[in-house]
C-alpha positions, -999 to 999 in steps of 0.1 A, spaced: 240 -41 201 263 -10 217 257 13 240 255 51 220 251 82 241 220 101 237 231 135 212 207 166 215 217 198 197 222 230 217 214 264 206 244 289 210 222 311 224 208 293 250 240 291 273 251 324 268 244 349 292 213 377 277 229 407 265 214 442 257 238 466 240 266 442 247 260 448 285 243 418 308 205 425 307 197 432 343 227 455 346 217 473 311 180 480 328 193 486 361 215 512 345 188 526 323 167 528 353 188 550 373 194 574 348 160 577 342 148 583 373 180 607 382 177 627 352 141 632 353 134 633 391 159 664 395 153 677 357 194 677 344 208 659 318 240 655 333 232 622 342 230 611 304 264 612 292 277 591 330 254 564 321 266 562 289 303 562 305 288 536 327 273 513 297 306 518 280 324 504 311 302 476 319 301 466 282 341 463 282 340 442 315 312 421 297 339 419 266 365 403 286 347 381 306 305 374 300 299 358 337 319 388 355 287 401 372 279 367 387 316 364 398 312 398 417 282 390 431 297 353 445 324 379 461 299 403 473 282 372 492 321 355 509 330 390 515 329 385 553 352 351 547 373 364 521 402 386 521 427 384 496 451 399 511 468 381 545 488 402 567 508 388 597 488 397 626 458 377 608 450 349 627 432 318 611 398 324 600 367 300 602 362 294 563 335 263 554 352 230 543 364 237 506 373 270 508 410 266 521 402 264 557 429 266 580 449 291 558 463 322 569 444 349 551 
């Protein structure tokens, strides 16, 4: 009897990022919460168009790459060891193994 790998059907929605209005759910909730807090707290309505514009911007970014928020989150974590612009007077950094250790950056 030959080996046959097991196949399991996985629904596409389990592999995608959860979205609200085309934006990753965490960012949509954060945007809505900040907009509601500032609108009700300061009793002004000028925050609503800013929040709508911000949501449209986040939706545009998510349409380009639905993992973009996670990518920028990882850049934030590695910000102290990653500088994308090498300079002439820079010394080699002490990056961890696997992050171009020993290269000018």
